[in-house]
N, C-alpha and C positions, 0 to 999 in steps of 0.2 A: 133598799127594801122594795119588794114588789107590792104593788097595790092593784086592786081590781074588785069586781064584784065577787061575792061569796058564791061559790060553786059547790053543789052537793053531789056526792057519788051516787051510784045506783041504790045505795042503802040509806040515803038521806044523811050521810056523814059529811060535814064540811071538809073540803080539801083546799089547799092553797092554790092561788092562781098560777097559771103556767108562767115559768121563767124563760128568759131568752135562751138559756142553755137547754132547757127541756124542749122548747120548741125547735131548736136547731138539731137536737138529737132525733127528734120525731121526723124532721124533714129529711135527715140523712137515712133513717130507717125506711121511710116510705120510698125514697129514690132507689135504694138498693132492692127493695121488695118489687117495685115496678120494673126495674132493670131485668129481674128474673121472671117477669110476667106472672107473679103470684098475686092472688087476692089476699085480702086480710084474713078471710075465712081459712084459705089453704094454709097460710103461714101459721095461723093459730092452731089448726089441726096438727101440723107437723111438729109444732112446739108444745103440744098438749096444754094449751091455754085457750081462753075464750077470745073470740074475735073482738069483743068489746075491749079487752085488754090491749090488743094490738091497736085498735082505734084510739084508745086513750093515750097510749105511748106516742102515736104519730101526731096527735094534737097537743102534745106536751102537757097533758092532764094527769099523767101518772109518772112516777119515778121508778124505773126498773131496779131490781136488786142486781148485784154483781153476777150472780148465777144466770139471771134472765138475760143480761147483756151478752154473756158468753154463749148461751144457747142461741140467741137471736143471730149473733155474728156467725156461728157455725151453720145455722140453717140458711143464712143469706150468703154463704160462701165469701165472707169478708173477715178482715181482722177487726177485733173489737176497738182497736185504736182508730180505725177509720170512722167509727161511729162517735168516738169521744174526743179525738184530737182537737185541741185548741178550745174546748169548751171551758168556761169559767162561771163560777157562781155570780149571781147578780150583785152581790155585796162586795165582790173583790175589787 
């Protein structure tokens, strides 16, 4: 089980602390974005999402939906598997 301080989202709603898997997903997302010389803002514009969503994903503070993973992989010219391969839930 993941423990840590209570974190509130921008609406004041509690969200769970980042897991090792979500942090690694975010690290991979950031690395691919930077490889393509994209800012968070530019990637967000291309994906029709907010830059704070990209930031939250990269910091492991948000869990993307399946559709968002597919969209990000397409925008970053990578396979979705490259972003997800080998990730496991913390309780596995």
